[in-house]
PLY file of the C-alpha trace (Angstrom):
ply
format ascii 1.0
element vertex 81
property float x
property float y
property float z
element edge 80
property int vertex1
property int vertex2
end_header
71.13 30.72 18.94
72.92 29.87 21.93
75.00 32.40 23.88
77.10 31.39 26.79
79.01 33.97 28.88
80.56 34.41 32.32
79.98 38.06 32.09
77.18 39.99 30.53
75.50 39.73 27.24
73.33 42.90 25.75
70.73 42.83 23.04
70.15 45.91 21.49
68.45 45.13 17.97
65.32 43.26 17.71
65.78 39.45 17.98
63.92 36.70 15.85
65.67 33.41 15.68
64.60 29.84 15.56
65.50 29.44 19.57
67.24 31.43 22.12
69.05 30.22 24.86
71.09 32.49 27.10
72.99 30.62 29.65
73.78 31.16 33.20
77.30 32.72 34.71
76.69 36.21 33.95
73.39 38.69 33.00
71.48 39.81 30.39
70.44 43.49 29.29
67.30 43.48 26.99
67.16 47.15 25.27
64.92 46.38 22.49
61.06 45.62 21.75
61.13 42.10 20.51
62.47 39.07 21.29
61.09 35.97 19.42
61.62 32.70 18.51
59.98 29.64 16.84
60.83 27.52 19.40
62.33 28.08 23.23
63.52 31.11 24.89
65.42 30.43 27.61
67.09 32.60 29.94
69.62 31.13 32.70
71.05 34.19 33.77
69.21 37.29 35.31
67.82 39.72 32.82
66.83 43.30 33.01
65.29 45.36 30.50
65.79 48.88 29.34
62.69 49.47 27.19
59.48 48.01 27.01
59.61 44.46 25.15
57.52 41.48 24.37
59.25 37.99 24.50
57.43 35.49 22.25
57.69 31.86 21.48
55.65 31.06 18.59
55.57 27.10 19.51
57.06 26.33 22.78
58.10 28.09 26.15
59.59 31.34 27.34
61.71 30.65 30.54
63.52 32.68 33.24
65.61 30.69 35.32
66.70 33.32 37.23
65.19 37.02 38.10
63.76 39.39 35.59
63.87 43.08 36.16
62.45 45.95 34.83
62.60 49.69 36.07
58.80 51.17 35.06
58.88 49.01 31.85
56.28 47.06 30.35
56.86 43.54 29.64
54.93 41.17 27.82
55.34 37.33 27.55
53.85 35.48 24.65
53.79 31.45 24.59
51.38 28.60 24.09
53.60 26.86 26.37
0 1
1 2
2 3
3 4
4 5
5 6
6 7
7 8
8 9
9 10
10 11
11 12
12 13
13 14
14 15
15 16
16 17
17 18
18 19
19 20
20 21
21 22
22 23
23 24
24 25
25 26
26 27
27 28
28 29
29 30
30 31
31 32
32 33
33 34
34 35
35 36
36 37
37 38
38 39
39 40
40 41
41 42
42 43
43 44
44 45
45 46
46 47
47 48
48 49
49 50
50 51
51 52
52 53
53 54
54 55
55 56
56 57
57 58
58 59
59 60
60 61
61 62
62 63
63 64
64 65
65 66
66 67
67 68
68 69
69 70
70 71
71 72
72 73
73 74
74 75
75 76
76 77
77 78
78 79
79 80
């Protein structure tokens, strides 16, 4: 799944896809407890979490190319890469 936006992306439900790329140019808010992919999980824009969240790549990498901001929320990253 690729998402490109010059503004704002919000994820409010669990995500489980083959791969996930959110291109830069805006910001992303994660309001779900799980973001999972078989392959890469890549965020090219700023990411903020509104809840405790686990980012998982089952076979590759989880990459944050900009800031990751959490407001007293737990963030876990699981990746073999």
